[in-house]
Structures are given as structure tokens and as C-alpha cells.
C-alpha distance (Angstrom), angle and dihedral (degrees) to the residues before:
residue distance angle dihedral
M1 . . .
K2 3.79 . .
R3 3.79 118.0 .
L4 3.77 123.8 -133.9
R5 3.82 108.9 -114.1
I6 3.75 122.6 177.1
S7 3.80 120.1 -153.2
A8 3.80 121.4 -105.1
L9 3.81 97.1 -107.3
A10 3.80 93.0 45.2
S11 3.81 89.5 48.1
D12 3.81 90.7 52.4
I13 3.80 91.2 50.5
I14 3.82 92.9 46.5
I15 3.81 92.4 48.9
S16 3.81 92.0 48.0
F17 3.79 91.7 49.2
Y18 3.82 90.6 46.1
V19 3.81 92.2 52.6
I20 3.81 92.8 48.7
V21 3.81 93.6 47.5
T22 3.80 95.0 45.7
L23 3.81 92.0 48.2
Y24 3.80 89.7 50.0
L25 3.81 91.4 49.1
R26 3.80 92.4 48.0
F27 3.80 93.8 49.5
K28 3.80 92.3 45.2
L29 3.81 93.8 46.8
E30 3.79 93.3 45.6
S31 3.80 92.8 50.0
E32 3.83 93.4 48.6
T33 3.80 98.0 44.4
A34 3.76 133.8 40.2
T35 3.79 100.3 -105.7
G36 3.75 122.4 161.9
P37 3.78 130.4 -144.6
F38 3.81 92.5 -92.1
E39 3.82 93.3 56.8
S40 3.81 90.4 45.7
L41 3.78 91.0 51.0
I42 3.81 93.0 49.1
M43 3.81 91.5 48.3
G44 3.81 91.4 50.1
I45 3.80 92.1 48.7
C46 3.81 90.9 50.5
F47 3.81 91.8 52.2
V48 3.81 91.4 48.5
V49 3.82 92.8 47.6
I50 3.81 90.7 54.2
I51 3.80 93.5 54.9
W52 3.84 91.9 40.4
A53 3.81 90.8 53.9
L54 3.81 91.8 50.9
I55 3.81 90.1 51.6
K56 3.83 92.9 46.2
L57 3.81 90.9 49.6
K58 3.82 86.9 52.1
V59 3.79 92.9 -122.9
L60 3.79 87.8 121.7
N61 3.80 117.5 42.0
P62 3.79 106.5 -171.5
N63 3.76 121.4 -162.7
W64 3.82 91.3 -174.9
F65 3.82 88.2 -127.2
G66 3.81 90.2 -66.8
L67 3.81 94.6 -63.5
F68 3.79 95.5 126.3
N69 3.79 105.0 40.9
S70 3.78 110.5 179.9
K71 3.80 91.0 -170.5
R72 3.78 107.6 69.2
S73 3.75 120.0 -175.6
K74 3.78 111.3 -121.5
S75 3.77 116.9 -141.6
């Protein structure tokens, strides 16, 4: 069975979009309802666990926009 693997650039874009959308949803939900810090913390952890699981399963393969290059060119 072939696994779904998303390219590095697409993974970076998906993760960035995911972070922006989840932050927007958290701020909107917290302003409309009376949520405390504990509920906010649990919601944030759940959102992080989802993206962490996708990276661990190698569905997403982030390159972090080339910020942490492990292959450095030697001069």
C-alpha cells in the first residue's frame, strides 16, 4: 500500500495555513464564549497534537522554509 506523502514546500504551506486558521478559530471562539485558560490550553494542545501526528506519520514533510538546512555547503 502506497503512503500519502506531501512535498516539503506544500507541507510548509499547509502547516502555515493550519496555524493561522487554528489561531483565528481559537481567538474567535474564546471571544464569543466564556472559556477559561484551562479550556484554551486543552484546545491548543489538541491542535498541536494533530499537526504533530501528521508529521510523525510522514504525511507532512516540513522543510521549515529552508531555515534549518542540515546539508550545509562546505567551501
